[in-house]
C-alpha positions as a Markdown table, in Angstrom:
| # | Residue | x | y | z |
|---|---|---|---|---|
| 1 | Unk | 85.8 | 92.6 | 109.3 |
| 2 | Unk | 85.4 | 93.7 | 112.9 |
| 3 | Unk | 87.5 | 96.4 | 114.6 |
| 4 | Unk | 89.5 | 93.6 | 116.2 |
| 5 | Unk | 90.1 | 91.9 | 112.8 |
| 6 | Unk | 91.2 | 95.1 | 111.2 |
| 7 | Unk | 93.6 | 95.7 | 114.1 |
| 8 | Unk | 95.1 | 92.2 | 113.6 |
| 9 | Unk | 96.0 | 93.3 | 110.0 |
| 10 | Unk | 97.0 | 96.7 | 111.2 |
| 11 | Unk | 100.0 | 97.6 | 109.0 |
| 12 | Unk | 98.3 | 96.7 | 105.7 |
| 13 | Unk | 95.0 | 98.1 | 106.8 |
| 14 | Unk | 96.5 | 101.4 | 107.9 |
| 15 | Unk | 98.5 | 101.7 | 104.7 |
| 16 | Unk | 95.3 | 101.3 | 102.7 |
| 17 | Unk | 93.6 | 103.9 | 104.8 |
| 18 | Unk | 96.4 | 106.4 | 104.1 |
| 19 | Unk | 96.2 | 105.6 | 100.4 |
| 20 | Unk | 92.5 | 106.4 | 100.3 |
| 21 | Unk | 92.8 | 109.5 | 102.4 |
| 22 | Unk | 95.6 | 110.8 | 100.2 |
| 23 | Unk | 93.1 | 111.0 | 97.4 |
| 24 | Unk | 90.5 | 113.2 | 99.1 |
| 25 | Unk | 90.2 | 116.2 | 96.9 |
| 26 | Unk | 91.0 | 119.7 | 98.2 |
| 27 | Unk | 87.8 | 121.3 | 99.5 |
| 28 | Unk | 86.0 | 118.0 | 100.0 |
| 29 | Unk | 85.6 | 115.7 | 103.0 |
| 30 | Unk | 84.8 | 112.1 | 103.5 |
| 31 | Unk | 83.9 | 110.0 | 106.6 |
| 32 | Unk | 85.7 | 107.3 | 108.6 |
| 33 | Unk | 82.9 | 104.9 | 107.6 |
| 34 | Unk | 83.1 | 105.8 | 103.9 |
| 35 | Unk | 86.8 | 105.0 | 103.9 |
| 36 | Unk | 86.1 | 101.7 | 105.8 |
| 37 | Unk | 83.3 | 100.7 | 103.3 |
| 38 | Unk | 85.5 | 101.6 | 100.3 |
| 39 | Unk | 88.1 | 99.1 | 101.6 |
| 40 | Unk | 85.5 | 96.4 | 102.0 |
| 41 | Unk | 85.4 | 96.6 | 105.9 |
| 42 | Unk | 82.2 | 98.5 | 106.7 |
| 43 | Unk | 82.4 | 97.8 | 110.4 |
| 44 | Unk | 85.9 | 99.3 | 110.8 |
| 45 | Unk | 85.3 | 103.0 | 110.9 |
| 46 | Unk | 86.8 | 103.2 | 114.3 |
| 47 | Unk | 90.0 | 101.6 | 113.1 |
| 48 | Unk | 90.2 | 104.1 | 110.3 |
| 49 | Unk | 90.1 | 106.7 | 113.0 |
| 50 | Unk | 92.9 | 105.0 | 114.8 |
| 51 | Unk | 95.0 | 105.0 | 111.6 |
| 52 | Unk | 94.3 | 108.6 | 110.9 |
| 53 | Unk | 95.4 | 109.6 | 114.4 |
| 54 | Unk | 99.0 | 108.6 | 113.8 |
| 55 | Unk | 99.9 | 108.7 | 110.1 |
| 56 | Unk | 103.6 | 108.7 | 109.1 |
| 57 | Unk | 104.6 | 112.4 | 108.9 |
| 58 | Unk | 106.4 | 111.9 | 105.5 |
| 59 | Unk | 103.0 | 110.9 | 103.9 |
| 60 | Unk | 101.3 | 114.3 | 104.6 |
| 61 | Unk | 97.9 | 112.6 | 104.9 |
| 62 | Unk | 95.1 | 115.3 | 104.8 |
| 63 | Unk | 93.5 | 113.9 | 108.0 |
| 64 | Unk | 91.6 | 117.1 | 108.5 |
| 65 | Unk | 89.4 | 116.1 | 105.5 |
| 66 | Unk | 87.9 | 113.1 | 107.4 |
| 67 | Unk | 84.9 | 113.7 | 109.6 |
| 68 | Unk | 82.3 | 111.5 | 111.4 |
| 69 | Unk | 79.1 | 110.2 | 109.8 |
| 70 | Unk | 77.2 | 113.5 | 110.4 |
| 71 | Unk | 80.0 | 115.8 | 109.4 |
| 72 | Unk | 81.2 | 116.6 | 112.9 |
| 73 | Unk | 84.9 | 117.2 | 113.4 |
| 74 | Unk | 85.3 | 114.3 | 115.8 |
| 75 | Unk | 89.1 | 114.1 | 115.0 |
| 76 | Unk | 89.6 | 117.7 | 115.8 |
| 77 | Unk | 91.6 | 117.1 | 119.0 |
| 78 | Unk | 94.2 | 115.4 | 117.0 |
| 79 | Unk | 95.2 | 118.9 | 115.8 |
| 80 | Unk | 95.3 | 120.3 | 119.4 |
| 81 | Unk | 91.8 | 121.7 | 119.2 |
| 82 | Unk | 88.9 | 121.3 | 116.8 |
| 83 | Unk | 89.3 | 125.0 | 115.8 |
| 84 | Unk | 92.5 | 124.1 | 114.0 |
| 85 | Unk | 90.8 | 121.4 | 111.9 |
| 86 | Unk | 87.9 | 123.8 | 111.2 |
| 87 | Unk | 90.3 | 126.5 | 110.1 |
| 88 | Unk | 92.1 | 124.1 | 107.8 |
| 89 | Unk | 88.8 | 123.1 | 106.2 |
| 90 | Unk | 87.5 | 126.7 | 106.0 |
| 91 | Unk | 90.7 | 127.7 | 104.2 |
| 92 | Unk | 89.8 | 125.1 | 101.6 |
| 93 | Unk | 86.3 | 126.5 | 101.2 |
| 94 | Unk | 84.5 | 123.7 | 103.0 |
| 95 | Unk | 81.0 | 125.0 | 104.1 |
| 96 | Unk | 79.8 | 124.4 | 107.7 |
| 97 | Unk | 76.3 | 124.0 | 109.1 |
| 98 | Unk | 77.5 | 124.6 | 112.7 |
| 99 | Unk | 80.8 | 125.6 | 114.4 |
| 100 | Unk | 82.2 | 122.1 | 114.2 |
| 101 | Unk | 80.0 | 120.3 | 111.6 |
| 102 | Unk | 80.6 | 120.4 | 107.8 |
| 103 | Unk | 77.9 | 120.5 | 105.3 |
| 104 | Unk | 78.2 | 116.9 | 104.1 |
| 105 | Unk | 75.5 | 117.3 | 101.5 |
| 106 | Unk | 77.6 | 119.8 | 99.7 |
| 107 | Unk | 81.2 | 118.5 | 100.1 |
| 108 | Unk | 81.0 | 114.7 | 100.7 |
| 109 | Unk | 83.6 | 112.7 | 98.6 |
| 110 | Unk | 82.8 | 109.1 | 98.2 |
| 111 | Unk | 85.9 | 106.9 | 97.8 |
| 112 | Unk | 84.0 | 104.2 | 95.9 |
| 113 | Unk | 82.7 | 106.5 | 93.3 |
| 114 | Unk | 83.3 | 105.4 | 89.7 |
| 115 | Unk | 86.4 | 107.2 | 88.4 |
| 116 | Unk | 87.6 | 108.3 | 91.9 |
| 117 | Unk | 91.4 | 107.9 | 92.2 |
| 118 | Unk | 91.1 | 106.1 | 95.5 |
| 119 | Unk | 88.8 | 103.4 | 94.1 |
| 120 | Unk | 91.1 | 102.9 | 91.2 |
| 121 | Unk | 94.3 | 102.9 | 93.3 |
| 122 | Unk | 93.2 | 100.5 | 96.0 |
| 123 | Unk | 91.5 | 98.1 | 93.6 |
| 124 | Unk | 88.1 | 98.3 | 95.2 |
| 125 | Unk | 86.1 | 99.0 | 92.0 |
| 126 | Unk | 84.4 | 95.7 | 92.6 |
| 127 | Unk | 82.9 | 97.3 | 95.8 |
| 128 | Unk | 80.9 | 99.9 | 93.8 |
| 129 | Unk | 77.8 | 97.8 | 93.1 |
| 130 | Unk | 77.3 | 97.4 | 96.9 |
| 131 | Unk | 76.8 | 101.1 | 97.3 |
| 132 | Unk | 74.8 | 102.1 | 94.2 |
| 133 | Unk | 71.5 | 101.6 | 96.0 |
| 134 | Unk | 72.6 | 104.2 | 98.6 |
């Protein structure tokens, strides 16, 4: 699915993004691309970002736990300034390798991992074999 195709299916796609993001454990992060891949749409990381820029307030989605593919706080301006996102993550004990880059090797959460709540909840367990090779 391309970014355009994901946007055509926006309400359902956004709902699934929120469902996955709601399962990111405290003190861990994931990436826009990992969420997109776990949903079966590996080319839709940008649309995941669009969704996380405007979640319904009543859901309380932990958007601060989603970073770009290298761990950079690319969504930091959503919070007014990247410092706010960084402070939220630091309060959860997330380690950083630079001022605005988390240590993905230590805290990356993979939504498709066997036994992860997000994979079970969104019914994407069939996607797991696609990612076992790395």
